[in-house]
C-alpha positions as a Markdown table, in Angstrom:
| # | Residue | x | y | z |
|---|---|---|---|---|
| 1 | Unk | -170.1 | -149.0 | -8.3 |
| 2 | Unk | -166.3 | -149.2 | -9.0 |
| 3 | Unk | -165.6 | -147.8 | -5.6 |
| 4 | Unk | -167.7 | -150.5 | -4.0 |
| 5 | Unk | -165.9 | -153.2 | -6.0 |
| 6 | Unk | -162.6 | -151.8 | -4.9 |
| 7 | Unk | -163.6 | -152.0 | -1.3 |
| 8 | Unk | -164.9 | -155.5 | -1.6 |
| 9 | Unk | -161.6 | -156.6 | -3.2 |
| 10 | Unk | -159.6 | -154.9 | -0.5 |
| 11 | Unk | -161.8 | -156.4 | 2.1 |
| 12 | Unk | -161.0 | -159.8 | 0.7 |
| 13 | Unk | -157.3 | -159.1 | 1.2 |
| 14 | Unk | -158.0 | -157.9 | 4.7 |
| 15 | Unk | -160.0 | -161.1 | 5.5 |
| 16 | Unk | -157.1 | -163.2 | 4.1 |
| 17 | Unk | -154.6 | -161.3 | 6.2 |
| 18 | Unk | -156.9 | -161.5 | 9.3 |
| 19 | Unk | -157.1 | -165.3 | 8.8 |
| 20 | Unk | -153.4 | -165.6 | 8.5 |
| 21 | Unk | -152.6 | -163.4 | 11.5 |
| 22 | Unk | -155.3 | -164.9 | 13.7 |
| 23 | Unk | -154.1 | -168.4 | 12.8 |
| 24 | Unk | -150.5 | -167.4 | 13.8 |
| 25 | Unk | -151.8 | -166.0 | 17.1 |
| 26 | Unk | -153.9 | -169.2 | 17.6 |
| 27 | Unk | -150.8 | -171.3 | 17.1 |
| 28 | Unk | -148.8 | -169.1 | 19.5 |
| 29 | Unk | -151.6 | -169.3 | 22.0 |
| 30 | Unk | -151.8 | -173.0 | 21.4 |
| 31 | Unk | -148.1 | -173.2 | 22.6 |
| 32 | Unk | -149.2 | -171.5 | 25.8 |
| 33 | Unk | -151.6 | -174.4 | 26.4 |
| 34 | Unk | -148.9 | -176.9 | 25.6 |
| 35 | Unk | -146.8 | -175.1 | 28.2 |
| 36 | Unk | -149.8 | -175.3 | 30.6 |
| 37 | Unk | -150.1 | -179.1 | 30.1 |
| 38 | Unk | -146.3 | -179.7 | 30.5 |
| 39 | Unk | -146.1 | -177.6 | 33.7 |
| 40 | Unk | -149.2 | -179.0 | 35.3 |
| 41 | Unk | -148.3 | -182.6 | 34.4 |
| 42 | Unk | -144.6 | -182.1 | 35.3 |
| 43 | Unk | -145.0 | -179.9 | 38.4 |
| 44 | Unk | -148.6 | -180.1 | 39.6 |
| 45 | Unk | -150.8 | -177.1 | 40.6 |
| 46 | Unk | -148.2 | -175.9 | 43.1 |
| 47 | Unk | -145.4 | -175.8 | 40.5 |
| 48 | Unk | -147.7 | -174.1 | 38.0 |
| 49 | Unk | -148.5 | -171.6 | 40.6 |
| 50 | Unk | -144.8 | -171.0 | 41.3 |
| 51 | Unk | -144.1 | -170.3 | 37.6 |
| 52 | Unk | -147.1 | -168.0 | 37.5 |
| 53 | Unk | -145.7 | -166.1 | 40.6 |
| 54 | Unk | -142.1 | -165.7 | 39.4 |
| 55 | Unk | -142.7 | -165.3 | 35.6 |
| 56 | Unk | -146.3 | -164.8 | 34.6 |
| 57 | Unk | -146.5 | -162.2 | 37.3 |
| 58 | Unk | -143.9 | -160.1 | 35.7 |
| 59 | Unk | -145.5 | -160.1 | 32.2 |
| 60 | Unk | -147.9 | -157.4 | 33.5 |
| 61 | Unk | -144.8 | -155.4 | 34.6 |
| 62 | Unk | -143.4 | -155.8 | 31.2 |
| 63 | Unk | -146.5 | -154.1 | 29.8 |
| 64 | Unk | -146.0 | -151.3 | 32.2 |
| 65 | Unk | -142.4 | -150.9 | 31.0 |
| 66 | Unk | -143.4 | -150.6 | 27.4 |
| 67 | Unk | -144.7 | -147.1 | 28.0 |
| 68 | Unk | -147.0 | -147.6 | 25.0 |
| 69 | Unk | -144.2 | -147.4 | 22.4 |
| 70 | Unk | -145.3 | -150.5 | 20.4 |
| 71 | Unk | -148.7 | -148.8 | 19.8 |
| 72 | Unk | -146.9 | -145.7 | 18.5 |
| 73 | Unk | -144.7 | -147.9 | 16.3 |
| 74 | Unk | -147.8 | -149.3 | 14.6 |
| 75 | Unk | -149.4 | -145.9 | 14.3 |
| 76 | Unk | -146.4 | -144.1 | 12.8 |
| 77 | Unk | -145.0 | -147.1 | 10.7 |
| 78 | Unk | -146.5 | -145.7 | 7.5 |
| 79 | Unk | -144.9 | -142.3 | 8.1 |
| 80 | Unk | -141.6 | -142.7 | 10.0 |
| 81 | Unk | -138.5 | -144.8 | 9.4 |
| 82 | Unk | -138.2 | -147.8 | 11.8 |
| 83 | Unk | -134.7 | -146.7 | 13.1 |
| 84 | Unk | -136.1 | -143.4 | 14.4 |
| 85 | Unk | -138.9 | -145.2 | 16.1 |
| 86 | Unk | -136.5 | -147.8 | 17.5 |
| 87 | Unk | -134.2 | -145.1 | 19.0 |
| 88 | Unk | -137.3 | -143.4 | 20.5 |
| 89 | Unk | -138.3 | -146.7 | 22.1 |
| 90 | Unk | -134.8 | -147.0 | 23.7 |
| 91 | Unk | -135.0 | -143.4 | 24.9 |
| 92 | Unk | -138.4 | -144.2 | 26.5 |
| 93 | Unk | -136.9 | -147.3 | 28.1 |
| 94 | Unk | -134.1 | -145.3 | 29.8 |
| 95 | Unk | -136.2 | -142.2 | 30.6 |
| 96 | Unk | -139.4 | -144.0 | 31.5 |
| 97 | Unk | -139.3 | -147.7 | 32.1 |
| 98 | Unk | -136.2 | -147.8 | 34.4 |
| 99 | Unk | -137.5 | -145.0 | 36.6 |
| 100 | Unk | -140.9 | -146.6 | 36.8 |
| 101 | Unk | -139.3 | -150.0 | 37.7 |
| 102 | Unk | -137.4 | -148.3 | 40.5 |
| 103 | Unk | -140.6 | -146.5 | 41.8 |
| 104 | Unk | -142.3 | -149.9 | 42.0 |
| 105 | Unk | -139.8 | -151.4 | 44.5 |
| 106 | Unk | -142.3 | -151.2 | 47.4 |
| 107 | Unk | -144.8 | -153.2 | 45.3 |
| 108 | Unk | -142.2 | -155.9 | 44.6 |
| 109 | Unk | -141.4 | -156.2 | 48.3 |
| 110 | Unk | -145.2 | -156.4 | 49.1 |
| 111 | Unk | -145.6 | -159.3 | 46.7 |
| 112 | Unk | -142.6 | -161.3 | 47.8 |
| 113 | Unk | -143.9 | -161.0 | 51.4 |
| 114 | Unk | -147.1 | -162.8 | 50.4 |
| 115 | Unk | -148.1 | -166.4 | 50.7 |
| 116 | Unk | -146.9 | -167.7 | 47.3 |
| 117 | Unk | -143.4 | -166.4 | 47.6 |
| 118 | Unk | -143.1 | -167.4 | 51.3 |
| 119 | Unk | -144.1 | -170.9 | 50.3 |
| 120 | Unk | -141.8 | -170.9 | 47.2 |
| 121 | Unk | -138.7 | -169.8 | 49.1 |
| 122 | Unk | -135.7 | -167.6 | 48.3 |
| 123 | Unk | -135.0 | -169.1 | 44.8 |
| 124 | Unk | -138.5 | -168.1 | 43.6 |
| 125 | Unk | -137.9 | -164.5 | 44.8 |
| 126 | Unk | -134.5 | -164.4 | 43.0 |
| 127 | Unk | -136.2 | -165.5 | 39.7 |
| 128 | Unk | -138.9 | -162.9 | 40.2 |
| 129 | Unk | -136.4 | -160.1 | 40.3 |
| 130 | Unk | -134.5 | -161.6 | 37.4 |
| 131 | Unk | -137.6 | -161.5 | 35.2 |
| 132 | Unk | -138.4 | -157.9 | 36.3 |
| 133 | Unk | -135.0 | -156.9 | 35.0 |
| 134 | Unk | -135.5 | -158.8 | 31.7 |
| 135 | Unk | -138.9 | -157.1 | 31.2 |
| 136 | Unk | -137.3 | -153.7 | 31.0 |
| 137 | Unk | -136.3 | -154.5 | 27.4 |
| 138 | Unk | -139.8 | -155.6 | 26.3 |
| 139 | Unk | -140.6 | -152.2 | 24.8 |
| 140 | Unk | -137.7 | -152.0 | 22.3 |
| 141 | Unk | -138.3 | -155.6 | 21.2 |
| 142 | Unk | -142.0 | -155.1 | 20.6 |
| 143 | Unk | -141.5 | -151.7 | 18.9 |
| 144 | Unk | -139.4 | -153.3 | 16.2 |
| 145 | Unk | -141.8 | -156.1 | 15.8 |
| 146 | Unk | -145.0 | -154.0 | 15.7 |
| 147 | Unk | -143.4 | -151.6 | 13.2 |
| 148 | Unk | -143.4 | -154.6 | 10.8 |
| 149 | Unk | -147.1 | -155.0 | 11.5 |
| 150 | Unk | -147.8 | -151.4 | 10.7 |
| 151 | Unk | -146.2 | -151.6 | 7.3 |
| 152 | Unk | -148.0 | -154.9 | 6.5 |
| 153 | Unk | -145.0 | -157.3 | 6.8 |
| 154 | Unk | -147.1 | -160.2 | 8.1 |
| 155 | Unk | -144.7 | -163.1 | 7.9 |
| 156 | Unk | -141.8 | -161.5 | 9.7 |
| 157 | Unk | -144.1 | -159.9 | 12.3 |
| 158 | Unk | -145.8 | -163.2 | 13.2 |
| 159 | Unk | -142.6 | -165.2 | 13.1 |
| 160 | Unk | -140.5 | -162.9 | 15.3 |
| 161 | Unk | -143.4 | -162.3 | 17.7 |
| 162 | Unk | -144.0 | -166.0 | 18.2 |
| 163 | Unk | -140.3 | -166.9 | 18.5 |
| 164 | Unk | -139.9 | -166.5 | 22.3 |
| 165 | Unk | -143.0 | -168.6 | 23.0 |
| 166 | Unk | -141.8 | -171.3 | 20.6 |
| 167 | Unk | -138.4 | -171.4 | 22.4 |
| 168 | Unk | -140.1 | -171.6 | 25.8 |
| 169 | Unk | -142.3 | -174.5 | 24.7 |
| 170 | Unk | -139.3 | -176.4 | 23.2 |
| 171 | Unk | -137.4 | -175.9 | 26.5 |
| 172 | Unk | -140.4 | -177.2 | 28.6 |
| 173 | Unk | -140.7 | -180.2 | 26.2 |
| 174 | Unk | -137.1 | -181.1 | 26.6 |
| 175 | Unk | -137.3 | -180.9 | 30.4 |
| 176 | Unk | -140.6 | -182.9 | 30.5 |
| 177 | Unk | -139.3 | -185.7 | 28.2 |
| 178 | Unk | -136.0 | -186.0 | 30.0 |
| 179 | Unk | -137.6 | -186.1 | 33.4 |
| 180 | Unk | -135.8 | -182.9 | 34.6 |
| 181 | Unk | -138.9 | -180.7 | 35.0 |
| 182 | Unk | -138.4 | -178.8 | 38.2 |
| 183 | Unk | -139.4 | -175.3 | 39.2 |
| 184 | Unk | -135.9 | -173.9 | 38.9 |
| 185 | Unk | -135.2 | -175.7 | 35.6 |
| 186 | Unk | -138.5 | -174.4 | 34.2 |
| 187 | Unk | -137.7 | -170.9 | 35.2 |
| 188 | Unk | -134.2 | -171.1 | 33.9 |
| 189 | Unk | -135.5 | -172.4 | 30.5 |
| 190 | Unk | -138.2 | -169.6 | 30.4 |
| 191 | Unk | -135.6 | -166.9 | 31.1 |
| 192 | Unk | -133.1 | -168.2 | 28.5 |
| 193 | Unk | -135.8 | -168.7 | 25.8 |
| 194 | Unk | -137.3 | -165.3 | 26.3 |
| 195 | Unk | -133.9 | -163.5 | 26.2 |
| 196 | Unk | -132.8 | -165.4 | 23.1 |
| 197 | Unk | -136.1 | -164.6 | 21.3 |
| 198 | Unk | -135.8 | -160.9 | 22.1 |
| 199 | Unk | -132.1 | -160.8 | 21.0 |
| 200 | Unk | -133.1 | -162.4 | 17.7 |
| 201 | Unk | -136.0 | -159.9 | 17.3 |
| 202 | Unk | -133.9 | -156.9 | 18.0 |
| 203 | Unk | -131.2 | -158.1 | 15.6 |
| 204 | Unk | -133.6 | -159.0 | 12.8 |
| 205 | Unk | -135.4 | -155.6 | 13.0 |
| 206 | Unk | -132.2 | -153.7 | 13.4 |
| 207 | Unk | -133.6 | -152.2 | 16.6 |
| 208 | Unk | -130.4 | -152.1 | 18.8 |
| 209 | Unk | -129.3 | -148.7 | 20.1 |
| 210 | Unk | -127.3 | -146.7 | 17.6 |
| 211 | Unk | -127.7 | -144.0 | 15.0 |
| 212 | Unk | -131.1 | -142.6 | 14.0 |
| 213 | Unk | -132.4 | -140.6 | 17.0 |
| 214 | Unk | -134.6 | -137.7 | 16.1 |
| 215 | Unk | -135.8 | -135.2 | 18.7 |
| 216 | Unk | -138.9 | -134.5 | 16.6 |
| 217 | Unk | -139.8 | -138.1 | 16.2 |
| 218 | Unk | -139.2 | -138.7 | 19.9 |
| 219 | Unk | -141.6 | -135.9 | 20.8 |
| 220 | Unk | -144.3 | -137.4 | 18.5 |
| 221 | Unk | -143.7 | -141.0 | 19.7 |
| 222 | Unk | -143.7 | -139.9 | 23.4 |
| 223 | Unk | -146.9 | -138.0 | 23.0 |
| 224 | Unk | -148.8 | -140.8 | 21.3 |
| 225 | Unk | -147.2 | -143.5 | 23.6 |
| 226 | Unk | -148.2 | -141.8 | 26.8 |
| 227 | Unk | -151.7 | -141.4 | 25.6 |
| 228 | Unk | -151.8 | -145.1 | 24.5 |
| 229 | Unk | -149.9 | -146.3 | 27.5 |
| 230 | Unk | -152.6 | -145.4 | 30.1 |
| 231 | Unk | -155.1 | -147.5 | 28.2 |
| 232 | Unk | -152.8 | -150.4 | 27.3 |
| 233 | Unk | -151.6 | -150.6 | 30.9 |
| 234 | Unk | -155.1 | -150.4 | 32.3 |
| 235 | Unk | -156.2 | -153.1 | 29.9 |
| 236 | Unk | -153.5 | -155.5 | 30.9 |
| 237 | Unk | -153.8 | -154.6 | 34.5 |
| 238 | Unk | -157.5 | -155.4 | 34.4 |
| 239 | Unk | -156.6 | -158.6 | 32.5 |
| 240 | Unk | -154.0 | -159.7 | 35.1 |
| 241 | Unk | -154.3 | -157.7 | 38.3 |
| 242 | Unk | -156.3 | -160.5 | 39.8 |
| 243 | Unk | -153.3 | -162.7 | 39.5 |
| 244 | Unk | -150.9 | -160.0 | 40.7 |
| 245 | Unk | -152.9 | -159.6 | 43.9 |
| 246 | Unk | -153.6 | -163.3 | 44.4 |
| 247 | Unk | -149.9 | -163.9 | 44.5 |
| 248 | Unk | -149.8 | -162.2 | 47.9 |
| 249 | Unk | -153.1 | -163.6 | 49.2 |
| 250 | Unk | -153.6 | -167.3 | 48.2 |
| 251 | Unk | -151.3 | -170.4 | 48.4 |
| 252 | Unk | -149.5 | -171.7 | 45.3 |
| 253 | Unk | -152.1 | -174.5 | 44.6 |
| 254 | Unk | -155.0 | -172.0 | 44.4 |
| 255 | Unk | -152.9 | -169.7 | 42.3 |
| 256 | Unk | -152.1 | -172.5 | 40.0 |
| 257 | Unk | -155.8 | -173.5 | 39.6 |
| 258 | Unk | -156.7 | -169.9 | 38.9 |
| 259 | Unk | -153.9 | -169.5 | 36.3 |
| 260 | Unk | -155.3 | -172.5 | 34.5 |
| 261 | Unk | -158.8 | -170.9 | 34.3 |
| 262 | Unk | -157.4 | -167.6 | 33.3 |
| 263 | Unk | -155.3 | -169.1 | 30.5 |
| 264 | Unk | -158.1 | -171.1 | 29.0 |
| 265 | Unk | -160.5 | -168.2 | 29.1 |
| 266 | Unk | -158.2 | -166.3 | 26.7 |
| 267 | Unk | -158.5 | -169.0 | 24.0 |
| 268 | Unk | -160.6 | -166.8 | 21.7 |
| 269 | Unk | -158.3 | -163.8 | 22.3 |
| 270 | Unk | -155.8 | -164.6 | 19.5 |
| 271 | Unk | -158.7 | -164.2 | 17.0 |
| 272 | Unk | -159.5 | -160.7 | 18.3 |
| 273 | Unk | -155.9 | -159.8 | 18.4 |
| 274 | Unk | -155.2 | -161.1 | 14.9 |
| 275 | Unk | -158.2 | -159.2 | 13.4 |
| 276 | Unk | -157.4 | -156.0 | 15.3 |
| 277 | Unk | -153.8 | -156.1 | 14.2 |
| 278 | Unk | -154.6 | -156.9 | 10.6 |
| 279 | Unk | -157.0 | -154.0 | 10.2 |
| 280 | Unk | -154.4 | -151.4 | 11.2 |
| 281 | Unk | -152.5 | -151.1 | 7.9 |
| 282 | Unk | -155.7 | -151.1 | 5.9 |
| 283 | Unk | -157.1 | -148.3 | 8.0 |
| 284 | Unk | -153.9 | -146.3 | 7.7 |
| 285 | Unk | -153.8 | -146.8 | 4.0 |
| 286 | Unk | -157.4 | -145.9 | 3.3 |
| 287 | Unk | -158.0 | -142.8 | 1.4 |
| 288 | Unk | -161.3 | -141.7 | 3.1 |
| 289 | Unk | -162.6 | -141.7 | 6.6 |
| 290 | Unk | -165.8 | -143.6 | 5.5 |
| 291 | Unk | -163.6 | -146.4 | 4.3 |
| 292 | Unk | -161.7 | -146.4 | 7.6 |
| 293 | Unk | -164.9 | -146.6 | 9.6 |
| 294 | Unk | -166.2 | -149.3 | 7.3 |
| 295 | Unk | -163.2 | -151.5 | 7.8 |
| 296 | Unk | -163.2 | -151.2 | 11.6 |
| 297 | Unk | -166.9 | -152.0 | 11.8 |
| 298 | Unk | -166.4 | -155.1 | 9.5 |
| 299 | Unk | -163.6 | -156.3 | 11.9 |
| 300 | Unk | -165.9 | -155.7 | 14.9 |
| 301 | Unk | -168.6 | -157.8 | 13.5 |
| 302 | Unk | -166.2 | -160.6 | 12.5 |
| 303 | Unk | -164.6 | -160.7 | 16.0 |
| 304 | Unk | -167.9 | -160.6 | 17.8 |
| 305 | Unk | -169.3 | -163.6 | 15.9 |
| 306 | Unk | -166.3 | -165.8 | 16.0 |
| 307 | Unk | -165.5 | -165.0 | 19.6 |
| 308 | Unk | -169.0 | -165.8 | 20.7 |
| 309 | Unk | -168.8 | -169.2 | 19.0 |
| 310 | Unk | -165.5 | -169.9 | 20.6 |
| 311 | Unk | -166.6 | -168.9 | 24.1 |
| 312 | Unk | -169.8 | -171.1 | 23.7 |
| 313 | Unk | -167.7 | -174.1 | 22.6 |
| 314 | Unk | -165.3 | -173.7 | 25.5 |
| 315 | Unk | -168.2 | -173.5 | 28.0 |
| 316 | Unk | -169.9 | -176.6 | 26.5 |
| 317 | Unk | -166.8 | -178.8 | 26.6 |
| 318 | Unk | -164.9 | -177.5 | 29.7 |
| 319 | Unk | -166.2 | -180.1 | 32.2 |
| 320 | Unk | -164.9 | -182.9 | 30.0 |
| 321 | Unk | -161.8 | -181.5 | 28.3 |
| 322 | Unk | -160.0 | -179.9 | 31.2 |
| 323 | Unk | -159.9 | -183.0 | 33.6 |
| 324 | Unk | -159.1 | -185.3 | 30.6 |
| 325 | Unk | -156.2 | -183.2 | 29.4 |
| 326 | Unk | -154.8 | -181.7 | 32.7 |
| 327 | Unk | -155.9 | -184.3 | 35.2 |
| 328 | Unk | -158.7 | -184.5 | 37.8 |
| 329 | Unk | -157.1 | -181.9 | 40.1 |
| 330 | Unk | -157.5 | -179.3 | 37.3 |
| 331 | Unk | -161.3 | -179.8 | 37.4 |
| 332 | Unk | -161.4 | -177.1 | 40.1 |
| 333 | Unk | -160.6 | -174.6 | 37.4 |
| 334 | Unk | -163.9 | -175.2 | 35.5 |
| 335 | Unk | -166.3 | -173.1 | 37.7 |
| 336 | Unk | -163.8 | -170.2 | 37.6 |
| 337 | Unk | -163.5 | -170.6 | 33.8 |
| 338 | Unk | -167.3 | -170.4 | 33.4 |
| 339 | Unk | -167.3 | -167.1 | 35.4 |
| 340 | Unk | -164.5 | -165.7 | 33.3 |
| 341 | Unk | -165.9 | -166.5 | 29.8 |
| 342 | Unk | -168.6 | -163.8 | 29.4 |
| 343 | Unk | -165.9 | -161.2 | 30.2 |
| 344 | Unk | -163.6 | -162.9 | 27.7 |
| 345 | Unk | -166.1 | -162.1 | 24.9 |
| 346 | Unk | -166.4 | -158.5 | 26.1 |
| 347 | Unk | -162.6 | -158.0 | 26.1 |
| 348 | Unk | -162.3 | -159.5 | 22.6 |
| 349 | Unk | -164.6 | -156.9 | 21.0 |
| 350 | Unk | -162.9 | -154.2 | 23.1 |
| 351 | Unk | -159.7 | -154.9 | 21.3 |
| 352 | Unk | -161.2 | -153.9 | 18.0 |
| 353 | Unk | -163.0 | -150.9 | 19.4 |
| 354 | Unk | -159.7 | -149.6 | 20.9 |
| 355 | Unk | -157.9 | -150.2 | 17.6 |
| 356 | Unk | -160.4 | -148.1 | 15.8 |
| 357 | Unk | -160.1 | -145.3 | 18.3 |
| 358 | Unk | -156.3 | -145.4 | 18.3 |
| 359 | Unk | -156.1 | -145.3 | 14.5 |
| 360 | Unk | -158.0 | -142.0 | 14.5 |
| 361 | Unk | -155.3 | -140.6 | 16.8 |
| 362 | Unk | -157.6 | -141.1 | 19.8 |
| 363 | Unk | -155.6 | -143.5 | 22.0 |
| 364 | Unk | -156.7 | -141.5 | 25.1 |
| 365 | Unk | -160.3 | -142.3 | 24.3 |
| 366 | Unk | -159.4 | -146.0 | 24.2 |
| 367 | Unk | -157.5 | -145.5 | 27.5 |
| 368 | Unk | -160.6 | -144.2 | 29.3 |
| 369 | Unk | -162.5 | -147.5 | 28.8 |
| 370 | Unk | -159.5 | -149.4 | 30.1 |
| 371 | Unk | -159.0 | -147.1 | 33.0 |
| 372 | Unk | -162.7 | -147.6 | 33.9 |
| 373 | Unk | -162.1 | -151.4 | 33.7 |
| 374 | Unk | -159.1 | -151.1 | 35.9 |
| 375 | Unk | -161.0 | -149.1 | 38.5 |
| 376 | Unk | -163.8 | -151.6 | 38.5 |
| 377 | Unk | -161.2 | -154.4 | 39.0 |
| 378 | Unk | -159.6 | -152.6 | 41.9 |
| 379 | Unk | -162.9 | -152.0 | 43.6 |
| 380 | Unk | -164.2 | -155.5 | 43.0 |
| 381 | Unk | -161.0 | -157.1 | 44.2 |
| 382 | Unk | -160.9 | -155.0 | 47.3 |
| 383 | Unk | -164.4 | -156.2 | 48.2 |
| 384 | Unk | -164.3 | -159.8 | 47.1 |
| 385 | Unk | -160.8 | -161.2 | 47.0 |
| 386 | Unk | -160.4 | -161.7 | 50.8 |
| 387 | Unk | -163.7 | -163.3 | 51.6 |
| 388 | Unk | -164.1 | -165.3 | 48.3 |
| 389 | Unk | -160.5 | -165.8 | 47.1 |
| 390 | Unk | -160.2 | -167.0 | 43.5 |
| 391 | Unk | -163.9 | -167.0 | 43.0 |
| 392 | Unk | -164.2 | -163.4 | 43.9 |
| 393 | Unk | -161.3 | -162.6 | 41.6 |
| 394 | Unk | -163.0 | -164.3 | 38.7 |
| 395 | Unk | -166.3 | -162.5 | 39.3 |
| 396 | Unk | -164.5 | -159.1 | 39.5 |
| 397 | Unk | -162.5 | -159.7 | 36.3 |
| 398 | Unk | -165.5 | -160.7 | 34.2 |
| 399 | Unk | -167.5 | -157.6 | 35.3 |
| 400 | Unk | -164.5 | -155.3 | 34.7 |
| 401 | Unk | -164.2 | -156.5 | 31.1 |
| 402 | Unk | -167.8 | -155.5 | 30.5 |
| 403 | Unk | -167.2 | -152.1 | 32.1 |
| 404 | Unk | -164.3 | -151.5 | 29.7 |
| 405 | Unk | -166.2 | -152.7 | 26.7 |
| 406 | Unk | -169.2 | -150.5 | 27.4 |
| 407 | Unk | -167.1 | -147.4 | 27.9 |
| 408 | Unk | -165.0 | -148.0 | 24.8 |
| 409 | Unk | -168.2 | -148.6 | 22.8 |
| 410 | Unk | -169.5 | -145.2 | 24.0 |
| 411 | Unk | -166.4 | -143.4 | 22.7 |
| 412 | Unk | -166.5 | -145.4 | 19.5 |
| 413 | Unk | -170.0 | -144.2 | 18.8 |
| 414 | Unk | -169.0 | -140.7 | 19.6 |
| 415 | Unk | -166.0 | -141.0 | 17.2 |
| 416 | Unk | -168.3 | -142.0 | 14.4 |
| 417 | Unk | -170.4 | -138.9 | 15.0 |
| 418 | Unk | -167.3 | -136.7 | 15.0 |
| 419 | Unk | -166.1 | -138.2 | 11.8 |
| 420 | Unk | -169.5 | -137.7 | 10.1 |
| 421 | Unk | -169.5 | -134.0 | 11.1 |
| 422 | Unk | -165.9 | -133.5 | 9.9 |
| 423 | Unk | -164.5 | -132.9 | 13.4 |
| 424 | Unk | -162.1 | -135.9 | 13.3 |
| 425 | Unk | -160.0 | -137.5 | 10.5 |
| 426 | Unk | -157.8 | -140.5 | 10.3 |
| 427 | Unk | -155.5 | -139.0 | 7.7 |
| 428 | Unk | -151.8 | -138.5 | 8.4 |
| 429 | Unk | -148.9 | -137.1 | 6.3 |
| 430 | Unk | -145.6 | -139.0 | 5.8 |
| 431 | Unk | -142.6 | -137.2 | 7.2 |
| 432 | Unk | -139.7 | -136.5 | 4.9 |
| 433 | Unk | -136.3 | -137.5 | 6.0 |
| 434 | Unk | -135.0 | -133.9 | 5.9 |
| 435 | Unk | -137.8 | -132.9 | 8.4 |
| 436 | Unk | -136.5 | -135.3 | 11.0 |
| 437 | Unk | -133.8 | -133.5 | 12.9 |
């Protein structure tokens, strides 16, 4: 009885922290919608498409350049000093991210030869490569931030994570009010705000390169990161590869309309992210595997219910809200949004399932579901994107989310059986300073 009461009290704390973090994510995501409004109203669908091509396009590349180190920072936060993880993240940047960026040069050239960049001109191409260079430092920034999440420092985690988006929104607001909203000005503001936010984050978490490198920690971080990276990258590729390919296939106006639908379809995602991130320290601090499983299942039910309500509300109001807020031209995004919403629910619950797998040192199992989703996305886009354009991309994306969810659920069920039989445990040991050489 006392054990049950302890769990209930702890669960109350988990729910409070979930609410806090989800609210912070919702506010941050709300800023993205403010940005969407300012860009569409200030630049039209063409201008929104240009910003998506030069900046939004490179966000996926930033996920590739992380090499999974932020996931490792969360996992090892309870056991390893943040300086050693920070130095491992910089090592992964120089040994992994930069070589990967160089290997992807043919892909960059293929993109800039497509319809969107041809229409946007040389300036858009220049900004595209500038953002690629900036994204190389995404991993060290997020590693420092997510280490805070791993040790339960909610306020600093959410504040520093949100800062770049806050600065971007302030920049757009100044440009919009002053009547200086142009594509070049919007991209300049975005670049400066992101860079400033990352500099502040690196400074506040003391994550700049320096002392603290440990070969043993680097080996551990690299092993976990690479296993997590395949899944993280596959997840974000399945989330955004449609837009990556559309850049080279459709004109800027269609790209802008699709970007509107894709952005609104993620409205429930902050809730899932907040709950998934909040459950991590509670799972890591739990004393038994039964409690770890219980916490993850509770988070899964919470996300499933709230996400379903959110998706239903968006679907019911989209035909009225989108034209009212963004203008009649944005109404073309509504049919695409309705196609994307079922997949949005699937990807929300997948985030919790993958968190559970990763916290039992099974990031590779989480990766398999996301690889399956990425493969489904690639096949679907190959078949549908040319004949059906943005509609084919929306259908493919929604289906791929379900593929990822079903595969992840299969591995989650298998993990529960392994835990019950004693084959798997989520217990880890804190490393002493003298062991880290």
